[in-house]
KOLFIRO-483480 format. One record per residue (C-alpha): residue in three letters; z, x negated, y negated. Coordinates in pm, 1 decimal. Layout:
residues N
+------+----------+----------+----------+
! type !       c3 !       c1 !       c2 !
+------+----------+----------+----------+
!  ALA !        Z !        X !        Y !
...
+------+----------+----------+----------+
***
This chain:
residues 279
+------+----------+----------+----------+
! type !       c3 !       c1 !       c2 !
+------+----------+----------+----------+
!  UNK !   -308.5 !   1535.4 !   1549.4 !
!  UNK !     28.8 !   1441.5 !   1381.1 !
!  UNK !    353.1 !   1208.9 !   1407.3 !
!  UNK !    548.2 !   1383.8 !   1152.3 !
!  UNK !    861.1 !   1580.9 !   1247.8 !
!  UNK !    896.3 !   1919.8 !   1255.5 !
!  UNK !    937.1 !   2122.8 !    910.6 !
!  UNK !    955.4 !   2449.2 !    792.8 !
!  UNK !    781.3 !   2364.7 !    457.9 !
!  UNK !    476.2 !   2600.1 !    385.4 !
!  UNK !    165.0 !   2456.9 !    300.0 !
!  UNK !    -29.3 !   2601.8 !     10.4 !
!  UNK !   -330.8 !   2370.7 !    109.5 !
!  UNK !   -462.5 !   2278.3 !    399.1 !
!  UNK !   -501.4 !   1870.3 !    435.7 !
!  UNK !   -865.7 !   1755.6 !    415.1 !
!  UNK !  -1009.5 !   1422.3 !    398.8 !
!  UNK !  -1172.3 !   1494.2 !     54.3 !
!  UNK !   -867.5 !   1596.5 !   -120.0 !
!  UNK !   -712.1 !   1246.1 !    -29.3 !
!  UNK !  -1018.0 !   1060.4 !   -143.6 !
!  UNK !  -1015.4 !   1260.1 !   -467.1 !
!  UNK !   -658.3 !   1157.8 !   -523.9 !
!  UNK !   -731.4 !    797.1 !   -467.9 !
!  UNK !  -1016.3 !    822.8 !   -723.2 !
!  UNK !   -785.6 !   1015.4 !   -962.9 !
!  UNK !   -518.2 !    773.3 !   -935.1 !
!  UNK !   -769.5 !    454.4 !   -985.8 !
!  UNK !   -923.1 !    624.9 !  -1269.8 !
!  UNK !   -568.4 !    615.7 !  -1425.3 !
!  UNK !   -448.3 !    298.4 !  -1292.6 !
!  UNK !   -780.6 !     66.0 !  -1317.4 !
!  UNK !   -959.2 !    259.2 !  -1560.6 !
!  UNK !   -732.3 !    342.1 !  -1849.2 !
!  UNK !   -497.8 !     54.8 !  -1724.2 !
!  UNK !   -762.3 !   -224.6 !  -1802.1 !
!  UNK !   -875.1 !    -54.5 !  -2121.4 !
!  UNK !   -512.3 !    -45.9 !  -2254.6 !
!  UNK !   -460.9 !   -386.9 !  -2124.1 !
!  UNK !   -754.8 !   -521.9 !  -2291.9 !
!  UNK !   -572.5 !   -431.0 !  -2632.7 !
!  UNK !   -319.4 !   -701.7 !  -2556.5 !
!  UNK !   -535.5 !  -1020.0 !  -2604.8 !
!  UNK !   -415.4 !  -1327.1 !  -2447.7 !
!  UNK !    -38.0 !  -1195.9 !  -2458.9 !
!  UNK !     13.9 !  -1164.1 !  -2042.7 !
!  UNK !    332.3 !   -933.9 !  -2116.3 !
!  UNK !    170.3 !   -713.8 !  -2332.4 !
!  UNK !   -126.3 !   -664.1 !  -2108.7 !
!  UNK !    109.9 !   -619.0 !  -1816.3 !
!  UNK !    333.6 !   -367.5 !  -1983.5 !
!  UNK !     34.5 !   -168.3 !  -2180.3 !
!  UNK !   -186.2 !   -143.9 !  -1813.4 !
!  UNK !    122.8 !    -42.3 !  -1604.2 !
!  UNK !    398.8 !    133.1 !  -1820.5 !
!  UNK !    163.4 !    382.8 !  -1983.3 !
!  UNK !   -104.5 !    516.0 !  -1726.2 !
!  UNK !    107.6 !    488.4 !  -1407.9 !
!  UNK !    348.9 !    712.6 !  -1483.0 !
!  UNK !    100.5 !    999.3 !  -1566.4 !
!  UNK !    -61.9 !    942.4 !  -1253.0 !
!  UNK !    233.8 !    941.4 !  -1039.0 !
!  UNK !    350.8 !   1260.1 !  -1201.8 !
!  UNK !     36.3 !   1417.8 !  -1143.0 !
!  UNK !     23.7 !   1294.8 !   -760.4 !
!  UNK !    404.2 !   1414.0 !   -716.2 !
!  UNK !    332.5 !   1764.0 !   -897.9 !
!  UNK !     35.7 !   1794.6 !   -647.3 !
!  UNK !    219.2 !   1709.3 !   -362.3 !
!  UNK !    518.5 !   1962.5 !   -400.7 !
!  UNK !    264.0 !   2238.6 !   -500.3 !
!  UNK !     45.2 !   2180.0 !   -171.4 !
!  UNK !    359.9 !   2213.1 !     41.0 !
!  UNK !    305.6 !   1843.2 !    200.3 !
!  UNK !    629.0 !   1689.4 !    102.9 !
!  UNK !    769.3 !   1645.2 !    441.2 !
!  UNK !    448.8 !   1487.7 !    592.8 !
!  UNK !    372.0 !   1266.8 !    282.4 !
!  UNK !    735.0 !   1141.8 !    275.5 !
!  UNK !    848.9 !   1100.4 !    622.9 !
!  UNK !    759.1 !   1092.4 !   1002.0 !
!  UNK !    911.5 !   1019.4 !   1363.6 !
!  UNK !    979.6 !    633.8 !   1361.6 !
!  UNK !    788.1 !    461.3 !   1607.9 !
!  UNK !   1099.8 !    330.0 !   1790.5 !
!  UNK !   1194.7 !    698.0 !   1850.9 !
!  UNK !    881.1 !    786.5 !   2031.4 !
!  UNK !    757.8 !    703.2 !   2394.8 !
!  UNK !    658.2 !    437.4 !   2433.2 !
!  UNK !    901.3 !    278.1 !   2168.3 !
!  UNK !    712.2 !     -8.7 !   2127.9 !
!  UNK !   1009.7 !   -237.2 !   1970.2 !
!  UNK !    758.0 !   -517.8 !   1897.2 !
!  UNK !    614.2 !   -323.4 !   1575.5 !
!  UNK !    947.9 !   -380.1 !   1406.4 !
!  UNK !    802.1 !   -740.4 !   1365.5 !
!  UNK !    560.6 !   -642.6 !   1124.0 !
!  UNK !    768.0 !   -508.7 !    862.5 !
!  UNK !    976.8 !   -805.2 !    904.6 !
!  UNK !    704.8 !  -1058.8 !    881.1 !
!  UNK !    567.8 !   -844.6 !    578.7 !
!  UNK !    907.2 !   -918.7 !    400.5 !
!  UNK !    907.2 !  -1287.7 !    486.6 !
!  UNK !    581.1 !  -1375.6 !    316.6 !
!  UNK !    663.1 !  -1276.0 !    -51.9 !
!  UNK !   1029.8 !  -1404.2 !     34.4 !
!  UNK !    862.6 !  -1746.2 !     98.5 !
!  UNK !    660.0 !  -1732.6 !   -209.7 !
!  UNK !    962.9 !  -1626.1 !   -439.6 !
!  UNK !   1132.0 !  -1947.0 !   -335.5 !
!  UNK !    831.3 !  -2153.0 !   -483.5 !
!  UNK !    831.6 !  -1974.3 !   -839.5 !
!  UNK !    953.6 !  -2173.8 !  -1127.1 !
!  UNK !   1195.8 !  -1885.0 !  -1251.1 !
!  UNK !   1347.4 !  -2095.8 !  -1515.8 !
!  UNK !    978.8 !  -2095.2 !  -1681.2 !
!  UNK !    943.5 !  -1700.4 !  -1699.3 !
!  UNK !   1064.7 !  -1516.2 !  -1986.8 !
!  UNK !   1351.5 !  -1266.3 !  -1904.5 !
!  UNK !   1149.0 !  -1004.0 !  -2065.4 !
!  UNK !    846.7 !  -1065.2 !  -1845.6 !
!  UNK !   1038.9 !  -1048.8 !  -1529.4 !
!  UNK !   1195.1 !   -710.9 !  -1625.1 !
!  UNK !    889.2 !   -538.7 !  -1720.0 !
!  UNK !    703.6 !   -679.7 !  -1431.2 !
!  UNK !   1010.4 !   -547.9 !  -1214.3 !
!  UNK !    930.9 !   -177.9 !  -1347.2 !
!  UNK !    565.8 !   -203.7 !  -1342.1 !
!  UNK !    563.5 !   -314.4 !   -978.9 !
!  UNK !    809.3 !    -55.2 !   -861.1 !
!  UNK !    543.6 !    204.1 !  -1058.1 !
!  UNK !    256.8 !     38.2 !   -858.4 !
!  UNK !    414.8 !     34.9 !   -526.4 !
!  UNK !    504.4 !    412.2 !   -574.5 !
!  UNK !    183.4 !    528.6 !   -699.3 !
!  UNK !    -54.5 !    333.5 !   -453.8 !
!  UNK !    170.3 !    425.6 !   -144.8 !
!  UNK !    201.1 !    768.0 !   -256.5 !
!  UNK !   -190.1 !    848.8 !   -272.8 !
!  UNK !   -302.8 !    616.7 !      9.5 !
!  UNK !    -17.3 !    593.1 !    265.6 !
!  UNK !     89.9 !    928.8 !    148.8 !
!  UNK !   -171.1 !   1169.1 !     41.1 !
!  UNK !   -468.0 !   1011.3 !    183.6 !
!  UNK !   -278.5 !    927.4 !    527.8 !
!  UNK !   -164.3 !   1297.0 !    547.2 !
!  UNK !   -523.5 !   1426.9 !    497.4 !
!  UNK !   -689.7 !   1193.9 !    757.8 !
!  UNK !   -425.7 !   1249.2 !   1004.3 !
!  UNK !   -470.5 !   1632.4 !    997.1 !
!  UNK !   -788.2 !   1610.6 !   1222.7 !
!  UNK !   -817.5 !   1233.6 !   1345.4 !
!  UNK !   -636.4 !    989.2 !   1544.2 !
!  UNK !   -410.5 !    702.5 !   1437.7 !
!  UNK !   -678.5 !    449.0 !   1454.8 !
!  UNK !   -880.2 !    623.6 !   1209.7 !
!  UNK !   -618.1 !    720.3 !   1005.5 !
!  UNK !   -476.6 !    325.9 !    978.8 !
!  UNK !   -825.3 !    194.1 !    893.2 !
!  UNK !   -925.4 !    465.7 !    643.1 !
!  UNK !   -620.9 !    415.0 !    435.8 !
!  UNK !   -641.7 !      1.6 !    488.4 !
!  UNK !  -1015.2 !     -4.6 !    379.3 !
!  UNK !   -965.8 !    255.9 !     97.5 !
!  UNK !   -671.9 !     42.1 !    -34.9 !
!  UNK !   -862.2 !   -273.6 !    -37.2 !
!  UNK !  -1147.6 !    -98.2 !   -214.4 !
!  UNK !   -963.7 !     56.2 !   -481.6 !
!  UNK !   -883.2 !   -282.5 !   -614.6 !
!  UNK !  -1270.7 !   -376.2 !   -668.9 !
!  UNK !  -1279.2 !   -207.5 !  -1000.3 !
!  UNK !  -1023.5 !   -421.9 !  -1146.8 !
!  UNK !  -1157.5 !   -730.2 !  -1004.3 !
!  UNK !  -1508.4 !   -649.4 !  -1138.2 !
!  UNK !  -1361.7 !   -562.1 !  -1479.7 !
!  UNK !  -1215.7 !   -897.6 !  -1501.5 !
!  UNK !  -1526.6 !  -1083.0 !  -1395.3 !
!  UNK !  -1432.0 !  -1209.8 !  -1039.5 !
!  UNK !  -1720.4 !  -1354.5 !   -833.3 !
!  UNK !  -1851.6 !  -1147.1 !   -544.3 !
!  UNK !  -1722.2 !  -1386.4 !   -302.8 !
!  UNK !  -1372.7 !  -1390.8 !   -457.6 !
!  UNK !  -1389.4 !  -1002.1 !   -459.7 !
!  UNK !  -1487.5 !   -999.8 !    -87.6 !
!  UNK !  -1218.7 !  -1217.4 !     16.1 !
!  UNK !   -947.5 !  -1004.5 !   -199.1 !
!  UNK !  -1093.3 !   -682.8 !      4.1 !
!  UNK !  -1034.0 !   -840.1 !    345.8 !
!  UNK !   -675.7 !   -981.4 !    230.9 !
!  UNK !   -593.6 !   -630.9 !     90.8 !
!  UNK !   -714.4 !   -436.1 !    404.6 !
!  UNK !   -486.1 !   -655.9 !    613.2 !
!  UNK !   -189.0 !   -584.8 !    386.0 !
!  UNK !   -307.9 !   -208.3 !    415.7 !
!  UNK !   -261.5 !   -227.1 !    789.8 !
!  UNK !     67.4 !   -378.9 !    732.4 !
!  UNK !    220.1 !   -113.4 !    502.3 !
!  UNK !     79.1 !    160.7 !    741.8 !
!  UNK !    294.4 !     -3.4 !   1011.1 !
!  UNK !    613.3 !     -8.2 !    760.8 !
!  UNK !    594.3 !    338.2 !    682.3 !
!  UNK !    543.0 !    406.1 !   1061.7 !
!  UNK !    818.1 !    190.8 !   1208.6 !
!  UNK !   1049.3 !    302.1 !    948.3 !
!  UNK !    945.9 !    665.4 !    939.0 !
!  UNK !    969.9 !    662.7 !    569.5 !
!  UNK !    725.1 !    618.6 !    285.2 !
!  UNK !    990.3 !    463.4 !     60.2 !
!  UNK !   1008.6 !    151.1 !    270.6 !
!  UNK !    651.4 !     98.5 !    218.7 !
!  UNK !    709.3 !    153.3 !   -141.9 !
!  UNK !    968.2 !    -88.1 !   -159.7 !
!  UNK !    775.6 !   -372.6 !     22.5 !
!  UNK !    476.1 !   -304.5 !   -164.5 !
!  UNK !    650.5 !   -341.2 !   -506.9 !
!  UNK !    835.1 !   -646.4 !   -411.6 !
!  UNK !    526.7 !   -816.4 !   -311.4 !
!  UNK !    356.9 !   -737.7 !   -590.9 !
!  UNK !    662.5 !   -840.7 !   -796.7 !
!  UNK !    661.7 !  -1193.6 !   -650.1 !
!  UNK !    276.5 !  -1224.6 !   -711.3 !
!  UNK !    263.6 !  -1164.4 !  -1067.6 !
!  UNK !    600.5 !  -1347.8 !  -1137.5 !
!  UNK !    458.6 !  -1645.7 !   -958.2 !
!  UNK !    105.2 !  -1636.9 !  -1122.0 !
!  UNK !    221.8 !  -1538.1 !  -1484.3 !
!  UNK !    -75.0 !  -1320.5 !  -1504.6 !
!  UNK !    -83.7 !   -992.4 !  -1672.1 !
!  UNK !   -334.3 !   -780.1 !  -1450.1 !
!  UNK !   -397.0 !   -775.1 !  -1065.9 !
!  UNK !   -740.6 !   -971.4 !  -1055.6 !
!  UNK !   -600.3 !  -1280.9 !  -1200.9 !
!  UNK !   -273.1 !  -1250.5 !  -1024.2 !
!  UNK !   -444.6 !  -1251.5 !   -683.4 !
!  UNK !   -697.2 !  -1505.0 !   -772.7 !
!  UNK !   -434.6 !  -1783.1 !   -898.5 !
!  UNK !   -229.6 !  -1710.8 !   -582.3 !
!  UNK !   -203.4 !  -2004.7 !   -323.6 !
!  UNK !     43.7 !  -2045.1 !    -22.2 !
!  UNK !    -62.0 !  -2402.1 !     80.6 !
!  UNK !    223.7 !  -2607.8 !    155.7 !
!  UNK !    466.6 !  -2319.2 !    196.8 !
!  UNK !    580.3 !  -2323.5 !    578.7 !
!  UNK !    754.2 !  -2004.6 !    538.9 !
!  UNK !    485.1 !  -1799.9 !    407.4 !
!  UNK !    209.4 !  -1967.3 !    590.0 !
!  UNK !    380.7 !  -1932.9 !    916.7 !
!  UNK !    464.7 !  -1574.7 !    847.3 !
!  UNK !    128.0 !  -1468.7 !    763.7 !
!  UNK !     -6.8 !  -1621.8 !   1062.6 !
!  UNK !    237.9 !  -1438.9 !   1291.2 !
!  UNK !    157.9 !  -1118.4 !   1065.2 !
!  UNK !   -185.8 !  -1168.3 !   1147.1 !
!  UNK !   -140.0 !  -1188.3 !   1517.6 !
!  UNK !     86.7 !   -881.5 !   1533.3 !
!  UNK !   -157.0 !   -668.9 !   1309.8 !
!  UNK !   -439.8 !   -745.1 !   1557.7 !
!  UNK !   -206.8 !   -647.4 !   1855.7 !
!  UNK !   -121.8 !   -339.3 !   1670.8 !
!  UNK !   -486.1 !   -246.3 !   1665.8 !
!  UNK !   -502.0 !   -261.1 !   2030.1 !
!  UNK !   -160.5 !    -39.4 !   2057.7 !
!  UNK !   -298.4 !    237.8 !   1816.4 !
!  UNK !   -627.7 !    277.5 !   2026.1 !
!  UNK !   -392.1 !    314.2 !   2335.6 !
!  UNK !   -170.6 !    557.0 !   2159.5 !
!  UNK !   -476.6 !    770.5 !   2051.0 !
!  UNK !   -592.7 !    750.6 !   2418.3 !
!  UNK !   -218.5 !    862.1 !   2521.3 !
!  UNK !   -245.7 !   1161.5 !   2279.2 !
!  UNK !   -598.6 !   1289.8 !   2403.4 !
!  UNK !   -477.6 !   1278.1 !   2748.1 !
!  UNK !   -188.5 !   1494.7 !   2640.4 !
!  UNK !   -393.0 !   1724.1 !   2469.7 !
!  UNK !   -634.3 !   1784.9 !   2758.4 !
!  UNK !   -340.7 !   1827.0 !   3012.5 !
!  UNK !   -179.5 !   2067.2 !   2787.9 !
!  UNK !   -142.4 !   2417.1 !   2926.3 !
!  UNK !   -342.3 !   2668.3 !   2734.5 !
+------+----------+----------+----------+
***
């Protein structure tokens, strides 16, 4: 079952879920494992910690993932699919999810004391978060999504990619000593964000849209918190008193909840078409 456009690309490897999960584990090994070890060498310097933990391990992991996608013959389904607005029913209301997901970091960006942040820190974070967006979306909403979608419907594809995305951040949070309650809260928030990025990919039909939104969201998070690692950045973020961000988050939560119902109905329609298809 797939929503990707037709392709003449030759697949050398058949997509299987275990391959997608292994890809995520390898990426987490570099990003969280090697990244935290290198970041720990920086001491209390947030800029150095961020640079060491992002600019060294992530390019290696991303290069390996890109090479695998190309070799396996998965480039087309990983990077693009038919946008939801070009499918029947078109479900134009799903466009609200990428829009609201963008409004959340835009609202946060307004409250950042930019003058208190060093230019070097801002530039390093910009490069590093672009790598984060590319790496995480490539392995989760790219490789893993393709492997789940190969034999399952969109509901399971959405849930698996969202949950795996959230759980992939647990190692870093444990490494930095966050309490279980804080980790559980982060997992819930990140799972919701994972559903949002899933819809950004589907609505636009391009993985790059999810990459850029993910990168911008993380950029605002890091610059706003002035933290050198994701665990501390997420733990120190507060949106209280920001009407734009709070309103966008509430509406986004409503839209994501409605999207779950929509994707269940989509799977039902797909099963009916498969049942009625001439053999």
